[in-house]
Every structure is written in C-alpha cells, then in structure tokens.
C-alpha positions, -999 to +999 in steps of 0.1 A: -054+278+179-050+250+205-017+254+222-021+235+254-014+198+261-041+199+289-068+189+264-051+157+254-076+130+262-054+105+279-050+092+315-021+102+337-004+068+337+026+081+358+010+081+392+032+061+416+060+057+391+096+068+399+104+104+391+141+107+398+172+086+388+181+075+424+147+059+429+145+040+397+142+002+401+170-016+383+192+015+383+230+014+388+223+014+426+207-021+424+235-036+403+250-066+422+283-056+440+305-080+420+295-062+388+296-027+402+331-017+415+328+004+446+321+041+442+320+042+404+288+062+406+284+077+441+250+093+431+262+117+404+230+137+406+228+143+444+249+175+444+231+189+414+197+181+428+205+198+461+216+229+442+186+229+419+161+223+448+176+252+467+171+274+436+135+262+434+128+270+471+136+306+464+104+309+443+084+317+474+111+339+491+108+375+480+142+389+489+146+424+474+180+428+489+193+399+469+176+409+436+208+424+423+226+391+429+200+370+412+203+391+381+240+385+379+237+351+362+253+343+329+253+311+307+288+303+317+278+302+354+253+274+350+258+248+323+222+236+328+208+206+309+173+198+298+173+170+324+178+196+351+145+213+342+127+180+345+144+172+378+130+204+392+096+208+377+084+174+362+067+162+394+048+195+397+038+194+361+024+159+363+003+169+393-019+191+371-013+179+335-020+145+319+009+130+299+009+101+275+029+069+280+052+080+252+059+114+268+066+098+301+090+073+286+110+102+269+112+122+301+122+091+321+150+084+297+162+120+297+162+120+335+182+088+337+206+093+308+242+089+319+233+085+356+241+048+358+204+038+356+210+022+322+242+005+333+278+014+325+307+005+302+344+001+308+366+013+280+403+008+275+428+027+255+440+010+223+474+025+229+483+024+266+456+002+281+443+029+304+407+023+315+378+046+321+343+039+332+313+057+317+276+055+325+255+044+296+233+068+277+196+063+271+198+065+233+163+080+232+158+100+200+143+129+220+173+132+245+195+162+238+225+145+251+223+113+230+223+125+194+260+130+187+269+093+184+237+085+165+245+113+140+280+101+134+269+065+129+242+075+105+264+098+084+292+072+082+266+046+070+254+070+043+288+079+028+286+052+002+252+065-010+266+099-020+270+108-057+296+131-071+271+158-080+258+189-063+231+185-037+201+208-032+182+216+000+145+222+001+121+227+031+084+219+029+064+237+057+028+232+069+008+264+075-003+275+110-039+263+106-027+227+105-009+229+138-040+219+160-043+187+141-006+179+148-012+178+185-039+151+183-032+134+150+006+133+150+012+102+129-015+110+103-004+146+098+033+138+097+029+109+074+009+132+051+037+158+052+062+132+042+041+117+014+029+150+000+064+164-002+079+132-016+052+128-043+057+165-053+094+160-058+089+128-077+064+144-100+087+173-108+116+149-113+097+129-139+086+160-157+108+164-188+105+202-184+128+199-153+146+165-153+127+137-169+138+108-147+137+091-114+150+112-085+164+102-052+164+121-019+160+118+018+139+138+042+143+148+079+112+157+099+114+187+124+083+196+143+094+226+162+102+263+158+128+283+177+103+290+205+093+253+208+059+260+192+045+235+167+061+241+133+061+209+113+084+209+083+106+185+064+142+192+052+149+175+019+184+169+005+183+161-032+211+152-057+211+175-087+197+153-114+176+122-121+181+088-138+163+082-171+157+045-168+145+042-204+177+057-218+199+043-190+216+077-184+219+104-158+200+136-165+216+168-153+193+198-143+182+220-172+187+252-151+218+242-132+235+276-139+206+294-121+212+274-089+178+259-086+164+225-092+126+232-093+106+264-091+094+269-055+061+286-063+051+256-085+063+232-058+042+250-032+010+247-052+014+210-060+025+203-024-006+221-010-029+202-033-015+168-024-015+174+013-051+187+013-062+158-008-046+134+017-062+152+047-096+150+031-091+113+025-081+108+062-113+126+072-135+104+049-118+073+064-126+085+099-090+084+112-088+120+124-095+129+160-113+162+169-110+167+207-116+200+225-117+231+202-114+209+171-148+192+178-168+216+155-147+204+125-160+169+129-190+182+108-182+175+072-195+208+060-173+227+085-144+205+077-148+213+039-149+250+047-117+245+067-101+229+037-112+257+014-096+281+038-063+261+036-065+262-002-067+300-001-035+303+019+000+305+003+020+275+014+058+278+018+084+258+001+119+271+006+149+262-015+186+270-010+214+272-035+230+238-041+258+226-018+293+228-033+296+190-034+290+157-017+314+166+012+294+197+020+262+176+019+276+151+044+284+180+068+250+194+064+234+160+070+254+157+102+239+189+115+203+183+105+195+146+108+196+141+146+183+172+164+158+176+192+134+205+199+160+224+220+196+217+230+210+221+265+234+247+252+206+271+247+194+271+283+206+301+303+188+300+336+161+278+352+155+298+384+122+305+402+100+286+379+111+304+348+132+290+320+153+315+301+169+304+268+184+316+236+167+315+202+174+325+167+153+354+153+153+347+116+136+380+109+169+396+116+188+374+092+186+397+063+201+427+081+225+408+103+262+416+099+273+386+120+256+353+127+255+362+164+233+392+156+202+369+151+204+354+186+180+367+212+169+356+247+134+349+259+117+331+289+088+308+296+072+295+328+086+261+336+052+243+330+048+260+296+084+251+286+077+214+295+043+215+277+059+227+245+088+203+248+063+174+251+046+186+219+075+172+199+076+137+214+070+115+183+049+083+183+066+051+191+089+037+164+082+067+142+109+072+115+117+109+112+144+102+085+132+086+053+148+078+020+131+078-014+137+069-050+172+055-058+183+064-023+157+042-007+166+007+006+151-009-025+170+014-048+205+002-040+210-016-074+199+015-093+222+037-072+251+015-081+243+019-118+242+057-114+274+057-095+292+038-122+282+065-147+294+093-125+324+075-110+349+096-129+351+128-108+367+148-135+335+144-156+314+155-127+338+184-119+339+177-082+367+168-058+370+135-039+348+131-009+368+136+023+351+130+056+363+124+091+345+096+108+340+095+146+370+075+160+360+076+197+369+093+230+406+103+232+426+087+260+433+113+288+463+094+299+486+090+269+466+115+247+474+094+216+450+065+218+413+061+217+391+045+244+373+015+231+343-001+250+354-036+262+328-044+288+292-031+287+267-038+315+230-029+313+209-014+341+200-048+356+236-058+360+239-081+330+270-081+310+258-076+274+292-071+257+327-085+265+339-098+299+362-088+327+387-114+316+388-099+281+393-065+297+422-077+318+439-094+288+434-064+265+447-040+291+477-061+299+488-064+262+483-027+255+501-017+287+531-039+281+534-028+245+531+009+255+557+005+283+581-013+260+578+014+234+582+041+260+614+025+274+628+021+239+622+058+232+638+068+265+670+048+258+673+063+223 
C-alpha cells in the first residue's frame, strides 16, 4: 500500500515563500501604526519559538546524564499545539518533500492563526464596556484551533431542521485497498463515498419493507484514523422515519422497537455495489490517476481484477442505537461536524524530532471498564507525522458536510410539511428541544457580560467591521450604565 506523500507528482511551490508568522507580508507587524495600538502583539510567538528551537537543537546532542530529565515530561508540562510542530519541522520537511498548493495554504494558515497575521478585533463587554483585543483566527477548516466557533454556528443554524423523532447514526467505511486511490484521487473517491452511501440510504428508505418513503439525512466526511492513517468514512445522522409523498404522511420505522433502522449487512452489500460501479465508471471516463505503485492498475484487465478483489471483501457499515431525541442529536452533531485529523489536546511531546501523542485503541472498547482505559500513547518521527497530517487536507472548496432528501436545501418546503405533522410533541413522545447556543467570550472584568466584537481589522490593516468611533460610543454608554447601576447598588 502506498503510504508516502513523496510520490505525489506536484512541484514544490513553496520555495522562497515565508515560513513563519513574523516574516509574513501583510501580517500584524505591517499594519499602519494608527490602526495598530502600540504593543498589542509584541510578537506572541517569539518566546515559544526560542523554546521550541532550543528543544530541536538537542536532537544532535547526546547527553546521557540528562536522559532522566528528558523522560520526566508530562502533557501538563507542555500544552503544545499542532502549529508548534510545523514551526519546528515544516521547513525541514519541505526541503525533501514536495507539497501541493492546497497543503501549503493549510499549513500557512495554521502557523499564522491567532498571531496577528490575519489582523485583530477589539471587543467590548455588553455589560460594563470593558474592552479586550484578540488576534483573528485563520478560519481554515483544517486548523485545530478554529473549529469551535464554526461548530457552534453550524449547529445553531440547524436547530430549526430537527424533527421531534429519534435519530440514528450510521457509518459507511471504505476498505483498506481503496486507500491508495484516496491519496491521488481525493475528490473522485470522496464524492463516490458520499454518493454511494446516500443512494444506499435512499434506496432502503423507499423500500416498503423498511420505510416506504423519502428519507432525509446529513453526512460528515472523515478521512483519518486515530493514528492519522488514511481511513475514509462518512458519519450519517438519519431521522427515524420517512415521508410518503403519495399518502402525505410520515412513516415510522417498522422495527423501531429493535433499535435499528436498516439491516447493516444488507446496507454493506448495496453500498459496496454502488461504490464499485462508480469507481469502474470513473476508470472508463479516464478521470482516475495512477502514479507510482498504482501505475500497473492503469491496464483495464488488471483494474478489473482489482475490482473483483474488492467485491470479494466484506465492507463495513456500522450502525448505532438511535439517539434519545433531537436534543441528543444536536449534541452529537456538535462533536462530529467540525473535526480535524488530530487535535492539539492529544499532543504530548514534540522533542528531538519525535511527536508523541495519545490515541484511542478501539480494540479495547469491549473490555474497557472506563472510557480512559482505551487511551494509549504512541510516537512518530516528525516528518512522518507531518506527512500523515497532510494526507487529510481536502481539495479547495470541498464540502465535507452534505445534506440529502428533505434535509437538503431544496427540501425546506417538504421539511415544513413533515414538521407540521409531528409538531405535537406528545404524539411523538419526545421532550422539547433545549440547546444552549454560543453566547460569546465572558467578560473577565465584570464576569456578567459578554465580549462583543465591535471593530475588526484584517491583516492588511483595513477596518472591515465597525469603527473606532462606534467603539468609543458603545464603551461610554455601557460604562456609564454599569457605573450608575453599581452606585445604586452600593447606596442600597
């Protein structure tokens, strides 16, 4: 199996481009003085870079007397981020490995996220008028530090789409033999994964044996396993039921008491057939690429033999028991929609060219007493860690979250009809949906208000939201109101 990015047939387009935040043209350091109050960002990465570079220089120093000290690290002692790994090892990685333009853009954004390179915002408390200045985030979908706000915004936008019925969770996974194609044919393979899984669910939904109506669901693409290897799969969240358009009524699952929507073995066979059919069609159209070790499969006879081998394998479709209700579905959505290959919280050490991190060993899940029992530690050389991370950079503008059926953008009218039938929660047997939306950053001064962004400035120094006069007026009003209320409280 091909597991190296070195075979990617693309030029190294990053030669001569800036590698670190402090050298990026148009960063916070080049913002005109009138727009950048003195010492807001006095180079927030300098101290960290010095510490990390000192750690890296120890790679060539064999000091046996200090071995005991170097082993005395713990996760709490470091607090490393994914960006720290790239600050240390990205330049060396580029020297011997080609990277695509898309991969470079993702790493550039991760390195510059919340450093001031993308500008900054000034927020004021809606209670006391206290102001705080924050560097802007990169908002790249591959950045581990940027997904929280995106997740909250997406979940809040989907609250109105939830129906008062149970929700099921299914996972469609591609077998190992597909993985080499993923490295060189990302869009084709991932699109096939989406379409094969979606058409399978639609087919079972229309089958009167199971539901007999139009289903609605959304899918989330994940391309990674716990060890950052290629492991493409889609998570599907499906309302329990379908809409019979001919009869104009909602159809509840026939086997609802057995806690399953569709039989997974049957799903697996249909999913396998649809994906392989789509892969063969892509081959016939000439849209597949066969670089490196894949080159022999460019022969039609060998490719057909490869497909026959895929047919002989058992494909995996996993199904969980339904969620308890729409509220649980929202919480689940919040965890799964916006994730990246690995979070910074899993990084333990990055010393001496080796990245040590935590991972979940799902083989232990069956015998585990506590959830913590499935966590283990492993390590990878820094260049291999970076190579695996880059596997999961998706093509430009690729949508990893997709909606189908009556949950799609074109199905809003039908969704409203379904909702009107299920609007009485007593009939559905479920409680009212209660979710907490993201309010904002709490004010550290009064501890009662929320910091609201009033002025936003981009990396080139342009004010793209608000103005300093608006900030001054907002702050004055809130401060006067707060002081008046505080004085009245003191006198009482």
